[in-house]
C-alpha positions in Angstrom: 24.1 -7.3 -28.7 27.8 -6.7 -29.1 30.2 -5.6 -26.4 30.4 -2.0 -27.5 26.7 -1.6 -27.4 26.7 -3.1 -23.9 29.1 -0.5 -22.8 27.0 2.3 -24.4 23.8 1.0 -22.9 25.3 0.9 -19.4 26.6 4.4 -19.8 23.2 5.6 -21.1 21.5 3.9 -18.1 23.8 5.8 -15.8 23.1 9.2 -17.5 19.3 8.7 -17.6 19.3 7.5 -14.0 21.2 10.6 -12.8 18.7 12.8 -14.8 15.8 10.9 -13.2 17.4 11.2 -9.8 17.8 15.0 -10.1 14.2 15.3 -11.3 13.0 13.1 -8.4 15.0 15.3 -6.0 13.2 18.4 -7.2 9.7 16.8 -7.6 9.6 15.0 -4.2 11.4 17.7 -2.1 8.1 18.9 -0.6 7.7 15.5 1.1 4.1 15.1 -0.2 2.9 13.2 -3.3 0.5 14.0 -6.1 1.3 15.2 -9.6 5.0 14.7 -8.9 4.6 10.9 -8.7 2.7 10.8 -12.0 5.4 12.9 -13.7 8.2 10.8 -12.3 6.5 7.6 -13.4 5.9 8.9 -16.9 9.5 10.1 -17.3 10.9 6.8 -16.0 8.7 4.8 -18.4 9.7 7.1 -21.3 13.4 6.5 -20.5 12.8 2.8 -20.3 11.2 2.9 -23.7 14.3 4.6 -25.1 16.4 1.6 -23.9 14.1 -1.3 -24.6 11.1 -2.5 -26.6 8.1 -2.6 -24.4 6.0 -5.7 -24.9 2.5 -6.4 -23.7 2.7 -10.1 -24.3 1.6 -12.4 -22.7 -1.8 -10.8 -22.4 -2.0 -10.9 -18.6 1.1 -8.6 -18.5 -1.1 -5.8 -19.8 -3.5 -6.4 -16.9 -0.7 -6.0 -14.4 0.5 -2.8 -16.1 -2.9 -1.2 -16.2 -3.4 -2.1 -12.5 -0.1 -0.5 -11.6 -0.9 2.6 -13.6 -4.2 2.9 -11.8 -2.6 2.6 -8.3 0.0 5.3 -9.2 -2.8 7.5 -10.5 -4.8 6.9 -7.3 -2.0 8.7 -5.4 -2.8 11.7 -7.6 -6.5 11.1 -7.4 -7.1 10.7 -3.6 -5.4 12.4 -0.7 -6.6 10.2 2.2 -3.5 9.0 4.1 -5.0 5.7 5.0 -6.1 5.1 1.4 -2.6 5.9 0.1 -1.1 3.4 2.5 -3.5 0.8 1.1 -2.6 1.8 -2.5 1.1 1.5 -1.8 0.5 -1.9 -0.1 -1.5 -3.1 -3.2 1.3 -1.9 -5.5 3.9 -3.9 -3.6 1.7 -7.0 -3.7 1.2 -6.4 -7.4 5.0 -6.3 -8.0 5.4 -9.7 -6.3 2.5 -11.2 -8.2 3.9 -9.8 -11.5 7.3 -11.4 -10.7 5.8 -14.8 -10.0 3.5 -14.6 -13.1 6.6 -14.1 -15.3 7.8 -17.5 -14.0 4.5 -19.5 -13.8 2.1 -17.7 -16.1 -1.3 -16.3 -15.3 -2.0 -19.1 -12.7 0.4 -17.8 -10.1 1.6 -20.2 -7.5 2.9 -18.5 -4.3 3.9 -19.6 -0.9 4.5 -17.3 2.1 8.3 -17.7 1.9 8.2 -17.1 -1.8 6.4 -13.8 -1.1 8.9 -12.7 1.5 11.9 -13.9 -0.6 10.7 -12.1 -3.8 10.0 -8.9 -1.8 13.4 -8.9 -0.1 15.0 -9.7 -3.5 13.4 -6.7 -5.1 14.4 -4.4 -2.3 18.0 -5.6 -2.3 18.1 -5.3 -6.1 17.2 -1.6 -5.8 20.0 -1.1 -3.3 22.7 -2.9 -5.2 21.8 -1.9 -8.7 24.0 1.2 -8.9 27.0 -0.8 -7.9 26.1 -3.7 -10.3 25.9 -1.1 -13.1 29.7 -0.8 -12.9 30.7 -4.2 -11.7 28.3 -6.3 -13.9 26.8 -4.3 -16.8 30.0 -2.4 -17.6 32.5 -5.1 -16.8 33.0 -5.7 -20.6 34.9 -2.4 -20.7 37.9 -4.2 -19.3 37.9 -6.5 -22.4 38.2 -3.7 -24.9 41.3 -1.6 -24.1 43.1 0.2 -21.3 41.7 3.6 -22.2 38.2 2.4 -21.5 39.3 0.7 -18.3 40.6 4.0 -17.1 37.4 5.7 -18.2 35.4 3.2 -16.2 37.6 3.8 -13.1 37.2 7.5 -13.5 33.4 7.3 -13.8 33.2 5.0 -10.8 35.3 7.4 -8.8 33.2 10.4 -9.7 30.0 8.4 -8.9 31.3 7.5 -5.5 32.9 10.8 -4.6 30.0 13.2 -5.5 27.7 12.4 -2.6 30.6 12.2 -0.2 32.0 15.6 -1.2 28.5 17.2 -1.1 27.8 15.8 2.4 31.1 17.0 3.8 30.7 20.4 2.1 27.3 20.8 3.6 28.7 19.8 7.1 31.6 22.3 6.8 29.2 25.0 5.6 27.0 24.4 8.6 30.0 24.5 10.9 31.6 27.7 9.6 29.8 30.7 8.2 32.8 32.0 6.3 33.4 28.6 4.6 29.7 28.6 3.7 30.0 32.1 2.2 33.2 31.1 0.3 31.4 28.1 -1.2 28.4 30.2 -2.1 30.6 32.7 -3.9 32.7 30.0 -5.6 29.9 27.7 -6.8 26.8 29.8 -5.9 25.5 26.8 -4.0 22.5 27.1 -1.8 23.0 24.9 1.2 19.3 24.3 1.4 20.1 21.7 -1.2 20.3 19.2 1.7 16.5 18.9 1.5 16.8 17.7 -2.1 19.4 15.0 -1.4 17.3 12.2 0.1 14.6 12.1 -2.6 17.3 12.5 -5.3 19.3 9.6 -4.0 16.3 7.3 -3.6 15.0 8.3 -7.1 18.4 7.6 -8.6 18.6 4.1 -7.0 15.0 3.3 -8.2 15.8 4.6 -11.7 19.0 2.5 -12.0 17.2 -0.6 -10.8 14.3 0.0 -13.3 16.4 1.1 -16.3 18.8 -1.8 -16.1 16.0 -3.8 -17.6 16.4 -6.7 -15.3 13.9 -5.8 -12.6 11.2 -8.1 -14.0 13.5 -11.0 -14.7 13.6 -14.1 -12.7 14.9 -13.5 -9.2 16.8 -16.7 -9.2 15.1 -19.6 -7.5 11.9 -20.6 -9.2 10.5 -21.9 -5.9 11.8 -22.1 -2.4 11.4 -25.5 -0.9 8.7 -25.2 1.7 9.5 -28.3 3.8 11.5 -27.1 6.8 11.2 -30.3 8.7 8.6 -29.2 11.2 5.6 -31.5 11.1 2.8 -32.2 13.5 0.5 -35.2 13.5 -3.2 -34.9 12.5 -4.3 -36.0 15.9 -2.7 -33.1 17.7 -4.0 -30.6 15.1 -7.5 -32.1 15.2 -7.5 -31.8 19.0 -6.7 -28.1 18.7 -9.3 -27.4 16.0 -12.0 -29.3 17.9 -11.3 -27.2 21.1 -11.4 -24.0 19.1 -14.6 -24.9 17.3 -16.3 -25.7 20.6 -15.1 -22.3 22.0 -16.3 -20.5 18.9 -19.6 -22.2 19.0 -20.1 -21.3 22.7 -19.3 -17.7 21.9 -21.8 -17.6 19.1 -24.5 -19.2 21.2 -24.0 -16.7 24.0 -23.9 -13.8 21.7 -26.8 -14.7 19.4 -29.4 -12.7 21.5 -27.1 -9.7 21.5 -26.5 -9.8 17.8 -30.2 -9.6 17.0 -31.7 -8.4 20.3 -32.8 -4.9 21.4 -31.1 -2.2 23.3 -33.1 -3.1 26.4 -32.0 -6.7 26.3 -28.3 -5.8 26.1 -28.6 -3.1 28.9 -30.3 -5.6 31.2 -27.9 -8.5 30.4 -24.5 -6.7 30.5 -25.3 -3.3 32.0 -24.2 -1.2 29.0 -25.9 0.5 26.1 -26.1 -1.2 22.8 -23.7 1.3 21.2 -21.1 0.9 23.9 -21.5 -2.9 23.6 -20.9 -2.7 19.9 -17.9 -0.5 20.2 -16.2 -2.8 22.8 -16.5 -5.9 20.7 -15.8 -5.1 17.1 -12.0 -4.8 17.1 -11.7 -7.9 19.2 -13.7 -9.9 16.7 -11.7 -8.6 13.9 -8.6 -9.8 15.7 -10.2 -13.2 16.2 -11.0 -13.6 12.5 -7.5 -12.5 11.4 -5.6 -14.7 13.8 -7.8 -17.7 13.1 -7.4 -17.6 9.4 -3.6 -17.3 9.8 -3.7 -20.2 12.3 -5.6 -22.4 9.8 -3.1 -21.5 7.1 -0.3 -22.7 9.4 -2.2 -25.8 10.4 -2.6 -27.0 6.9 1.1 -26.6 6.4 1.9 -28.6 9.6 -0.1 -31.6 8.5 1.4 -31.8 5.0 3.3 -35.0 5.9 0.4 -36.9 7.5 -1.8 -39.5 5.8 -4.6 -38.6 3.4 -7.2 -39.6 5.9 -5.6 -37.4 8.6 -5.5 -34.4 6.2 -9.2 -35.0 5.4 -10.2 -34.9 9.0 -8.2 -31.7 9.6 -9.6 -30.0 6.6 -13.2 -30.9 7.6 -12.6 -29.3 11.0 -11.0 -26.3 9.3 -14.2 -25.9 7.2 -16.3 -26.0 10.3 -14.1 -23.3 11.8 -14.5 -21.2 8.7 -18.3 -21.4 8.9 -18.1 -20.4 12.6 -15.8 -17.5 11.7 -18.3 -16.3 9.1 -20.9 -16.0 11.8 -18.5 -14.2 14.1 -17.5 -11.8 11.3 -21.1 -11.1 10.6 -21.6 -10.2 14.2 -18.6 -7.9 14.1 -20.0 -6.1 11.1 -23.4 -5.9 12.9 -21.7 -4.3 15.9 -20.0 -1.8 13.7 -23.3 -0.9 12.0 -24.8 -0.3 15.5 -21.8 1.8 16.6 -21.9 3.9 13.4 -25.6 4.6 13.9 -25.0 5.8 17.4 -21.9 7.8 16.9 -21.5 8.4 13.1 -18.8 7.1 10.7 -15.1 7.8 11.0 -12.0 6.5 9.1 -11.2 4.2 12.1 -14.7 2.6 11.6 -14.7 2.6 7.8 -11.4 0.9 7.1 -11.7 -2.0 9.6 -15.1 -2.7 8.0 -13.3 -2.8 4.6 -10.7 -5.1 6.1 -13.5 -7.5 7.3 -14.9 -7.6 3.8 -11.4 -8.6 2.6 -11.2 -11.2 5.3 -14.5 -12.7 4.0 -12.9 -13.1 0.6 -9.9 -14.7 2.2 -12.2 -17.2 3.9 -13.7 -18.1 0.4 -10.2 -18.3 -1.1 -9.1 -20.7 1.8 -12.1 -23.0 1.1 -11.6 -23.1 -2.7 -7.8 -23.5 -2.6 -6.2 -24.9 0.6 -9.2 -27.1 1.5 -9.1 -28.5 -2.0 -5.4 -29.3 -1.9 -4.3 -26.3 -3.9 -2.3 -24.5 -1.3 -0.1 -22.7 -3.7 -3.0 -20.6 -5.1 -4.2 -19.3 -1.7 -1.8 -16.4 -1.3 -2.2 -15.1 -4.9 -6.0 -15.3 -4.6 -5.9 -13.4 -1.3 -3.6 -10.7 -2.7 -5.6 -10.3 -5.9 -8.9 -9.9 -4.0 -7.2 -7.3 -1.7 -6.0 -5.3 -4.7 -9.5 -5.4 -6.3 -11.0 -4.2 -3.0 -8.5 -1.4 -2.7 -9.2 -0.2 -6.2 -12.9 -0.3 -5.4 -12.3 1.8 -2.2 -10.6 4.4 -4.4 -13.7 4.8 -6.4 -15.9 5.0 -3.3 -13.7 7.9 -1.9 -13.9 7.0 1.8 -13.6 10.5 3.2 -16.3 11.9 1.0 -18.5 8.9 1.9 -17.8 9.5 5.6 -18.7 13.2 5.5 -21.8 12.5 3.4 -23.0 9.8 5.8 -22.5 11.9 8.9 -24.2 14.9 7.4 -27.2 13.0 6.2 -27.9 11.2 9.4 -31.3 11.7 11.0 -29.8 13.5 14.0 -27.1 16.0 13.2 -27.1 17.6 16.6 -24.0 15.5 17.6 -22.2 16.2 14.3 -18.5 16.6 14.9 -17.8 19.6 12.6 -14.1 19.7 13.5 -13.6 16.1 12.5 -15.6 16.7 9.4 -13.3 19.5 8.2 -10.2 17.4 9.1 -11.1 14.8 6.5 -9.2 16.8 3.9 -9.7 17.7 0.3 -11.3 14.4 -0.6 -14.3 15.3 1.6 -14.7 19.0 0.7 -17.0 18.5 -2.4 -19.3 16.2 -0.4 -19.3 18.6 2.5 -20.3 21.5 0.3 -22.9 19.4 -1.5 -24.7 18.5 1.8 -24.1 21.8 3.6 -27.7 23.0 3.2 -29.0 20.0 5.1 -27.5 21.4 8.4 -28.8 24.1 10.7 -27.6 27.6 9.9 -25.3 27.7 12.9 -23.4 24.6 11.8 -23.2 25.7 8.2 -21.5 28.9 9.3 -19.1 27.0 11.6 -18.1 24.5 8.9 -17.6 27.2 6.3 -15.3 29.2 8.6 -13.3 26.0 9.4 -13.1 25.2 5.7 -11.9 28.8 4.9 -9.1 28.3 7.4 -8.2 24.9 6.1 -8.2 25.9 2.4 -6.2 29.1 3.0 -3.5 27.2 4.8 -2.8 24.9 1.9 0.3 25.7 -0.2 -0.1 25.8 -3.9 3.0 23.9 -4.9 2.4 22.4 -8.4 4.5 19.4 -7.7 2.0 18.2 -5.0 -1.0 19.1 -7.1 -3.8 16.5 -7.0 -7.2 16.2 -8.5 -8.6 16.0 -5.0 -7.2 19.5 -4.2 -8.6 20.9 -7.5 -12.1 19.6 -6.9 -12.0 20.8 -3.3 -11.1 24.3 -4.2 -13.7 24.3 -7.0 -16.4 23.3 -4.6 -15.2 25.7 -1.9 -15.2 28.7 -4.2 -18.6 27.9 -5.5 -19.9 28.4 -2.0 -17.5 31.2 -1.2 -18.8 33.4 -4.1 -22.4 32.8 -3.1 -21.6 33.9 0.5 -20.1 37.3 -0.7 
């Protein structure tokens, strides 16, 4: 690529980024996401294809791209806030895995500090990319002639001054009505534009970072040296693990009768009902499993400098702890099943259960990677299983599953109709489908609450989602029958 083409490409990146930023400001102004995110992604990808040749080699690159497309589509597909957070988290993890795969191939090796470093590098890249567009990509202008140097300076000045001028104009307009009227008459500017500025600026920065064509290149260091000098002997670590294993074993032994006993046994033993007992213990057990697996991860790192025999002892003790944790996790899930049977299913009960399923896969990954001396594959394995589980949760549609489960329970007398209708558009088709299973009084109450909820929704096409479409479709099918 010659110098002139470099200058032209940098200028084209700037123009396309500004267009993308303005589009993003308009699309994301409502503050909610749906069809607007899909449109933005399509436009950004199209602009990228105008600048570069998109390659799907090596083959695993296509898998990453398809997964990213699905996670973006999931925002348009489902409206559950919790599920969207999971999708965004999975997307961030996917970016890191994709970055590392470009360096190491399909067998991604990733340490904790590599993950943090790569993530921070990507974030900083998005922030500094607009400035690098002038200082790095377009620096070749200074080699050509003075006219182009002046053009570059002018463009840079315009780029910097526009947001500053707009901000001060808005402030002056808010401070003085006459000045606001003057600006309105002069430029016909609506000062409500302030609502479009944040999404426009963020969209522009993302576009510049993406369209510069360097977002997927190496971040610099192929690997961050993991040895920080902190090492602990195998004896100290083994002592800690033995103590914890004894504690875990005592806990399991004491709890065994409660795990598989009856309501009467628990009530006599601890003075509470089985359902209350289950509720009081689940989240504590989730915390135990999470902290323990993190501790084992750190433990294996601490003994990296010990003898092979010392490592072998520590890893055997770690395996014992993993097996004990599996039993503890099974008891946690058992408690949640009991709690759900007593009080029904909610998001707060569904997602921790999903988290425990993921923790189980992390246990398996720990055994097959770290305990076999392949520590660098543990984090990628944990991230990949997490992404797969999140994709599966999207297909399950948690809010629809929750509403369906609660409405199909043997006893619907305690059905929380208010919570049911607050599950959002994802749950509406399932609610309508199972409405006839409820007593007439509850049917009428739910329908009235649905009517209020559906009528309160704004029909902005930018935030349109498939979930909203299916919700209105199901609602109107019942509404017309009730007329």
